[in-house]
C-alpha positions as CSV (number, residue, x, y, z in Angstrom):
1,M,-19.8,-17.9,-24.0
2,S,-19.5,-14.4,-22.7
3,E,-18.1,-12.9,-19.3
4,N,-19.3,-9.6,-17.8
5,M,-16.1,-8.1,-17.6
6,D,-17.7,-5.2,-15.5
7,Q,-18.2,-7.2,-12.6
8,P,-16.0,-5.7,-9.4
9,L,-12.9,-7.6,-8.4
10,E,-13.1,-9.2,-5.1
11,I,-10.4,-9.5,-3.0
12,S,-10.4,-10.9,0.5
13,L,-9.3,-8.7,3.6
14,D,-7.8,-11.8,4.9
15,Q,-5.8,-12.5,2.0
16,L,-4.3,-8.7,2.2
17,R,-3.9,-9.0,5.9
18,G,-1.5,-11.9,5.2
19,M,0.8,-9.6,3.3
20,I,1.8,-7.9,6.8
21,G,5.3,-8.0,7.5
22,L,6.5,-9.0,4.0
23,E,9.2,-7.1,2.6
24,V,8.9,-5.0,-0.9
25,R,10.5,-2.8,-3.5
26,F,8.0,0.2,-4.5
27,L,9.6,2.6,-6.8
28,G,13.0,1.4,-5.7
29,W,12.6,1.7,-2.0
30,R,12.7,-1.1,0.4
31,C,9.7,-1.4,2.4
32,H,7.6,-3.3,4.7
33,V,4.0,-4.1,4.3
34,I,2.9,-2.5,8.1
35,E,-0.9,-2.4,7.9
36,V,-4.1,-3.2,5.6
37,L,-6.7,-0.4,5.6
38,E,-10.4,-2.2,5.0
39,D,-11.1,1.2,2.9
40,G,-10.3,1.0,-0.5
41,P,-8.7,-1.3,0.2
42,S,-5.0,0.0,0.6
43,L,-1.8,-1.3,2.0
44,V,0.3,0.8,4.2
45,L,4.2,0.4,3.5
46,Q,7.1,1.9,5.8
47,E,10.2,2.4,4.1
48,S,13.2,0.7,5.9
49,D,15.9,2.9,5.0
50,T,14.7,6.2,4.9
51,H,13.7,8.7,7.5
52,T,11.7,12.3,7.3
53,I,11.1,14.7,10.0
54,Q,7.9,14.8,11.2
55,P,6.3,18.4,11.7
56,D,4.0,19.0,15.1
57,Q,0.6,20.3,14.2
58,Y,2.1,23.9,13.7
59,G,4.9,23.1,11.0
60,N,7.9,22.9,13.5
61,A,10.2,20.2,13.0
62,G,9.3,17.4,15.2
63,R,11.1,13.8,15.5
64,R,12.4,11.7,12.7
65,V,10.0,9.0,11.6
66,P,10.3,6.2,8.5
67,R,8.3,7.5,5.9
68,T,5.3,5.5,4.8
69,H,3.3,5.1,1.5
70,T,-0.4,4.0,0.9
71,I,-0.9,1.9,-1.8
72,P,-4.5,0.9,-3.2
73,V,-5.0,-2.3,-4.2
74,L,-7.9,-1.9,-6.9
75,T,-8.4,1.0,-9.4
76,G,-11.3,3.2,-8.7
77,D,-13.7,1.8,-10.4
78,R,-12.7,-1.6,-8.7
79,L,-12.7,-3.7,-12.0
80,A,-8.5,-4.4,-11.7
81,L,-5.4,-4.2,-9.6
82,H,-3.9,-0.5,-9.1
83,P,-1.0,-0.4,-11.3
84,D,0.8,0.5,-7.8
85,F,-0.1,-2.8,-6.2
86,L,1.2,-4.4,-9.6
87,D,4.1,-2.7,-9.5
88,L,5.3,-4.2,-5.7
89,E,8.3,-6.2,-6.2
90,L,8.6,-9.1,-3.4
91,L,12.0,-9.2,-1.7
């Protein structure tokens, strides 16, 4: 009985969309899942407590906005879950 280990992992976008609104910890930062990007797929996290200054198109300081992170769900070869995704801690 042998399994083909080279088949891409299948993960449902509906499953990932179910994560929108969840509070997680990523690299020590408290974040919320705010979006799912189909390409990848990836999760977009928004930090809850940290803001950064957003520059305008000319590089001048603009408004203060929450920092965001894009976390890939699968590895580049799509054979496994990405380590950053596995490191997310549900709060």
